[in-house]
N, C-alpha and C positions, 0 to 999 in steps of 0.2 A: 720732537718729531711731529710734523703737522699731520692733519687728517690724511687718510689714504686717498690716492687720486681717484679710485673708483668708488662711487658712493655706496654701491652694494657691499664692497669689502669693508668700508668704514662702518656701515650698519651692522655687519656681522661682528666686527671687532667690539663695537659698543655693546652688542647683545651678549657676547661672551664675557666681557668685563662685568656685565650686570649679573652674571651667574647663570645664564641660560645654557642649555645643552647645545651641542654642535648642531643637532637637527633643528632645534627651534631658532638658533642664530642664523643658520643657513636659510631657513624659510623667511625669517625677518628681513634678510637681505634681498628678498624677491626672487630667490632661486627655487627651482623645483627640486625637492629633496631626493638626493641619491647618496647613500652612505659614503661611498668612496670619494665622490666629489666634495661632499661636505667636509670629510676628514682632511682631504688634501688642502682645501681652502683654509679651514680653521687652524691647521697646524703649519701653514706656510710661514716662512720667516717674517715677512712684512706684517701679516695679521697678528702673529704671536707677539712681535715687538710692540705693536700698537696696543694690544690688550695689556701687556705689562706696563706700558706708559700710562694708560688710562687708569689702571688700578693703583699705580703708584701715586698719581695725581690725586685720586679720590682719597687714598689713605692719608696723604699729606694734608689735604683740606680738612678731613675729619679730625685729624690730630690737632690742627690749629684751632678748630672750633671747640674741641674739648678743653684745650689749654685756656682759651679766652673765657669759656664758661666757668672753669674752675677758678680762674683769677677773679672774675666778677663775683663769684659766690664766696670768695675768701678761703677757698680750700687750698691748703698747702700741707706739706709734711708736718710742720709744727702743729697745726690745728688738729690734724688726724692723730698724731701721737699724744697730744694733750687729752683728747677724748678717749683714746684707748687706755691711757693711764687712769683716767677717772673711772671708766667702766671696769677696769681690772681691780681698782681699789674697792669699788662698790661690790663687785662680785666676791672678793675675798672677805670683806667685812660683813656683808649683808646689808640690806636696805633698811633705813629707819622705818619703824611702824608709826603711823600717824592716826590720831583719832580726831576726826573733823578738822584735819589740817594741822593739828597740834602734835608735835613729837611726843611719844609716850616714854622714850628712853630705851625702848627695846628695839631689837633689829631682827630681820629675817635671818634664816640660816645662810651661811656662805654658799655661793654657787661655784664650786670647783671647776666643772666643765667649761663654764663661760669664762672664767678667769684664765684657764689654760688656752682657750681659743684666742682671747685677747692678747695674751703674752706671745703666743705663736705668731699672730699677725704682726705684732710690733717687732718681733725678731726678724720676720721676713722683710719688713719695710727697711729695717736697719741693716739688712744683709748679713745677719748673724747666723742664719741657717744655710747649710750647704746641702744642695740636693744631689744625692749620689744615685747613680744608676749604672748598671752594667752595660758596657759597650760591646757589641758583638754577640755571638751566640753563647749560651751557657756552656762552659767547659771548653771554649775555643782554644784557650792557651794550653790546656792539658793535652791536646792532640798535636801540639807543635813540637818539632825537634828543637834541640838546643840552638842550632844555627838559625832556625826560623824565629825563635824567641829573641836571639841577639839582633837579628835584622829588624824585628818589630820594635825592640827597645831603641835601636838607633834611629829609626824613622820617627817614633814618637818624641824622642829627645830633641831631634833636629826641628820638629814642628813646634816644640816649646821654646826653641831658641837657645838651647844649652850649648856651650862651647865644646869643641871637639875633645879637649882635655878632660872635661867632666864626663863626657860620654865614654871615653876610654877607661876612666876610673870606675864607672859603673860596671863596665864589662869585666874588668879585672877583679873587682871585689867578689863576684860570683865564683871566679876560678880559684881564688885562694882558699 
């Protein structure tokens, strides 16, 4: 989408995309601030679409920049995991104690909390941890009738892409 035809509207869209409030964006566009008019312009389909396009372009550019910087620095998953493994090992075993740079053969006490943090981060990177959270209000299902629960089960199952035979089997297992 090219820039908006009206320069004032484009300035408002740019300001909104930069995180300014509706009032500040409206004033930046050269308009005299009136709440109703500012809201109407800032939420108009053309301006809203332009704001979404600007923010998407900025996000894409920033992401590319981060990728280039990470590649130039040699940061990749393997590098990070090697360092995490080293930190975990050091945390579990303790660090060697040195006297004037010469190892004494002794080590510090193991640092359990740091080791746990390292292992947790490594598990997150590898996708081994599942984040679970309740969807909906607490106790939402306890207030539903059996028919409402069946409809909710059917809706969720279809959203997951389960075949109709599997959905019917789920519904009949409860009844038996």
